[in-house]
C-alpha positions as CSV (number, residue, x, y, z in Angstrom):
1,T,0.0,0.0,0.0
2,M,1.3,3.4,-1.0
3,I,2.0,5.9,1.8
4,R,0.4,9.3,1.3
5,R,3.2,11.8,2.0
6,T,3.0,15.2,3.6
7,F,5.7,16.7,1.4
8,C,6.1,16.4,-2.4
9,Q,8.2,13.4,-3.2
10,G,9.3,14.8,-6.6
11,C,10.5,18.2,-5.2
12,W,12.5,16.4,-2.5
13,E,14.1,13.8,-4.7
14,G,14.8,16.2,-7.6
15,R,15.7,19.4,-5.8
16,H,15.8,18.7,-2.1
17,L,13.0,21.1,-1.5
18,L,10.3,20.6,1.1
19,V,7.0,21.5,-0.5
20,A,4.0,20.6,1.7
21,I,1.0,19.0,-0.1
22,K,-0.8,17.8,3.0
23,G,-1.7,19.3,6.4
24,P,-1.6,22.9,7.6
25,L,1.7,23.7,6.0
26,A,0.2,23.1,2.6
27,L,-1.9,26.2,3.0
28,F,1.3,28.4,2.7
29,F,1.8,27.0,-0.8
30,R,-1.7,27.5,-2.2
31,P,-1.3,31.2,-3.0
32,F,1.6,30.3,-5.3
33,G,-0.6,27.8,-7.2
34,I,1.1,24.8,-5.7
35,S,-1.2,21.9,-4.6
36,R,-1.4,18.2,-4.8
37,S,-1.0,16.8,-8.3
38,R,-3.9,14.8,-9.9
39,M,-1.3,12.6,-11.7
40,H,0.2,11.3,-8.4
41,P,-0.9,12.0,-4.9
42,N,2.7,12.3,-3.6
43,L,3.6,15.0,-6.1
44,C,2.7,18.7,-6.4
45,T,1.5,20.6,-9.4
46,T,5.0,22.1,-9.9
47,C,6.3,18.7,-10.6
48,E,4.0,18.3,-13.6
49,S,5.8,21.2,-15.2
50,M,9.2,20.8,-13.7
51,F,10.9,20.8,-17.1
52,F,9.8,24.5,-17.5
53,K,10.0,25.7,-13.9
54,V,13.4,24.3,-13.2
55,M,15.1,23.6,-16.6
56,K,13.7,26.7,-18.3
57,Q,12.6,24.6,-21.3
58,T,9.2,23.7,-22.6
59,Q,10.3,20.2,-23.6
60,I,13.0,17.8,-22.7
61,E,14.1,14.3,-24.0
62,M,14.5,11.6,-21.5
63,S,14.3,7.9,-21.0
64,T,10.8,6.8,-20.0
65,T,8.6,3.8,-20.0
66,I,5.1,4.3,-21.3
67,M,2.2,2.1,-20.4
68,C,-1.2,2.3,-22.2
69,A,-4.2,0.3,-21.0
70,D,-7.8,0.2,-22.0
71,L,-11.0,-1.5,-21.0
72,R,-12.2,-4.0,-23.6
73,G,-15.9,-4.7,-24.0
74,Y,-16.9,-1.2,-22.9
75,T,-19.0,-0.5,-26.0
76,Q,-20.8,-3.8,-25.8
77,L,-21.3,-3.4,-22.0
78,S,-22.7,0.1,-22.4
79,Q,-25.5,-1.3,-24.7
80,T,-26.7,-3.7,-22.0
81,M,-26.2,-1.7,-18.8
82,D,-27.7,1.5,-17.5
83,A,-25.7,4.7,-17.0
84,P,-25.2,4.5,-13.2
85,R,-23.8,1.0,-13.4
86,M,-21.6,1.9,-16.3
87,N,-20.2,4.8,-14.2
88,Q,-19.5,2.4,-11.4
89,V,-17.5,0.2,-13.8
90,M,-15.5,3.2,-15.1
91,H,-14.8,4.5,-11.6
92,H,-13.6,1.1,-10.5
93,F,-11.3,0.9,-13.6
94,Y,-9.9,4.4,-13.0
95,D,-9.3,3.7,-9.3
96,Q,-7.6,0.4,-9.9
97,C,-5.5,1.9,-12.7
98,S,-4.4,4.8,-10.6
99,G,-3.5,2.7,-7.5
100,A,-1.5,0.2,-9.5
101,I,0.5,2.9,-11.3
102,W,1.1,5.1,-8.2
103,E,2.4,2.2,-6.1
104,Q,5.1,1.7,-8.7
105,D,6.0,5.5,-8.8
106,G,4.4,6.1,-12.2
107,I,2.1,9.0,-13.0
108,V,-1.4,8.8,-14.6
109,N,-0.9,11.3,-17.4
110,K,-4.3,10.9,-19.0
111,F,-7.6,9.1,-18.8
112,I,-9.2,9.2,-22.3
113,G,-12.6,7.6,-22.1
114,D,-11.9,3.9,-21.3
115,A,-8.1,4.2,-21.7
116,V,-5.2,5.4,-19.6
117,L,-1.7,6.7,-20.4
118,A,0.9,6.2,-17.7
119,I,4.5,7.5,-17.6
120,F,7.3,6.0,-15.6
121,N,10.6,7.7,-14.7
122,F,9.2,11.2,-14.7
123,P,9.2,13.2,-12.4
124,L,10.2,10.4,-10.0
125,A,13.4,9.0,-11.4
126,R,13.7,5.2,-11.1
127,P,16.5,3.3,-12.8
128,D,14.2,0.2,-13.0
129,H,11.3,2.1,-14.5
130,A,10.6,-0.6,-17.2
131,R,10.3,-3.2,-14.5
132,K,8.0,-1.0,-12.4
133,A,5.7,-0.4,-15.4
134,V,5.3,-4.2,-15.9
135,K,4.6,-4.7,-12.2
136,A,2.0,-2.0,-12.4
137,A,0.4,-3.6,-15.4
138,M,0.3,-7.1,-13.8
139,E,-1.2,-5.7,-10.6
140,L,-3.8,-3.8,-12.7
141,Q,-4.8,-7.0,-14.5
142,R,-5.1,-8.9,-11.2
143,R,-7.3,-6.2,-9.7
144,C,-9.6,-6.1,-12.7
145,R,-9.8,-9.8,-13.5
146,D,-13.4,-10.1,-12.2
147,L,-14.5,-6.7,-13.4
148,G,-17.1,-8.1,-15.8
149,R,-18.7,-10.4,-13.2
150,S,-18.7,-7.8,-10.5
151,A,-20.4,-5.4,-12.9
152,G,-23.1,-7.9,-13.7
153,A,-22.2,-8.3,-17.3
154,D,-23.9,-11.0,-19.4
155,A,-22.0,-14.2,-19.8
156,G,-21.3,-13.4,-23.5
157,T,-19.8,-10.0,-22.8
158,Q,-16.0,-10.2,-22.7
159,I,-14.7,-7.6,-20.3
160,G,-10.9,-7.2,-19.7
161,I,-7.9,-4.9,-19.9
162,G,-5.5,-4.8,-22.8
163,V,-2.1,-3.3,-22.0
164,G,0.9,-2.2,-24.1
165,I,4.3,-1.2,-22.7
166,H,7.4,0.3,-24.5
167,T,10.5,2.0,-23.1
168,G,12.9,4.4,-24.7
169,I,13.6,8.1,-25.3
170,S,10.4,10.3,-25.2
171,T,9.9,14.0,-25.4
172,M,8.3,15.3,-22.2
173,G,6.8,18.7,-21.9
174,E,4.0,21.1,-23.0
175,V,2.3,20.7,-26.4
176,G,-0.1,23.1,-27.9
177,N,-0.4,26.9,-27.9
178,A,-4.0,27.9,-27.4
179,Y,-4.5,24.9,-25.1
180,K,-1.3,23.8,-23.3
181,D,-1.1,20.2,-22.2
182,F,1.6,18.3,-20.4
183,T,2.3,14.9,-21.8
184,A,4.9,12.6,-23.4
185,I,5.1,12.4,-27.2
186,G,7.2,10.4,-29.7
187,P,7.6,6.9,-31.1
188,V,7.7,5.3,-27.7
189,V,4.2,6.5,-26.9
190,N,2.9,5.6,-30.4
191,L,4.2,2.0,-30.1
192,A,2.9,1.5,-26.6
193,S,-0.5,2.6,-27.8
194,R,-0.5,0.3,-30.8
195,L,0.5,-2.6,-28.6
196,Q,-2.4,-1.8,-26.3
197,G,-4.7,-2.1,-29.3
198,A,-3.3,-5.4,-30.3
199,A,-3.4,-7.0,-26.8
200,Q,-6.2,-9.4,-26.0
201,P,-8.3,-8.9,-22.9
202,G,-6.2,-9.9,-19.9
203,E,-2.9,-9.7,-21.9
204,I,0.1,-7.4,-21.5
205,L,2.2,-6.9,-24.6
206,I,5.8,-5.6,-24.0
207,T,8.5,-4.8,-26.6
208,S,11.9,-6.5,-26.8
209,E,13.4,-3.4,-25.2
210,V,11.3,-3.9,-22.1
211,Y,11.8,-7.7,-22.0
212,A,15.5,-7.3,-22.2
213,Q,15.4,-5.8,-18.7
214,L,13.1,-8.5,-17.3
215,R,14.2,-11.7,-19.0
216,D,15.7,-13.1,-15.8
217,E,12.5,-12.5,-13.8
218,L,10.1,-13.6,-16.6
219,P,11.9,-16.3,-18.5
220,G,10.5,-18.0,-21.5
221,L,7.8,-15.4,-22.4
222,P,6.1,-16.3,-25.7
223,S,6.5,-13.8,-28.5
224,R,4.2,-12.6,-31.3
225,T,5.2,-10.8,-34.5
226,L,2.7,-8.0,-35.2
227,T,2.1,-5.6,-38.1
228,L,0.8,-2.5,-36.4
229,K,-0.9,0.5,-38.0
230,G,1.5,3.5,-38.4
231,I,4.6,1.3,-37.6
232,V,6.7,0.6,-40.7
233,L,8.5,-2.6,-39.6
234,P,6.9,-5.7,-37.9
235,V,7.2,-5.6,-34.1
236,T,8.1,-8.5,-31.9
237,A,5.9,-8.4,-28.8
238,H,6.4,-10.6,-25.8
239,V,3.2,-11.8,-24.2
240,I,2.5,-11.8,-20.5
241,G,-0.6,-13.9,-20.3
242,K,-3.1,-14.6,-17.5
243,E,-1.1,-17.5,-16.0
244,M,2.0,-15.5,-15.7
245,I,0.1,-12.5,-14.3
246,E,-1.4,-14.6,-11.5
247,A,2.1,-15.9,-10.6
248,S,4.2,-13.8,-8.1
249,F,6.6,-11.2,-9.5
């Protein structure tokens, strides 16, 4: 279980600054627009734009691991279930996504409908960020394995989570002029998103770059050669299936 901290973990680790995000001391930072981040409860809003506040740049390139996950069967489920129950399903999915990602020091960058984009290694720097992303994905799958049954879905409705993970150099920063948004962009994000789309419900697809850092812990993973939209060359994806997910890691 993640400990909710009084001071921003990112500011302390990155700059050795004590920025209160909880308790009475947090009130002193509110007039400066500093509060708890929505992307991670142990970070402050300054950390979301640290590249600009501290590095005086709107974008930086850095090593990250990107995890994309989405809820499969959402459209079919929405046709057979009333709006209040659908909202309960989505809230459960969001909560389980957030918890699994935060516990591994990742940030929830975006929720887009029934999908999530998570970033690992920013702003909390972790040398084993690829491993942490995979652990978060496996925990997410475990938490959501009975999502369809708990939601009262029909037996023929297949509900599950599809996950794609890739690691490499991404561009972090602000995009847009009229509407500024903080996110990661680049081929790493694109490939993680395409892998997510190719994953079956309950599966996690990881690239060879990710698997190279986990081979000793997850030996003998099966692979699948995929032709993905927008990706020129075929991609070798390593498959973490339901049996492996249920095993300890």
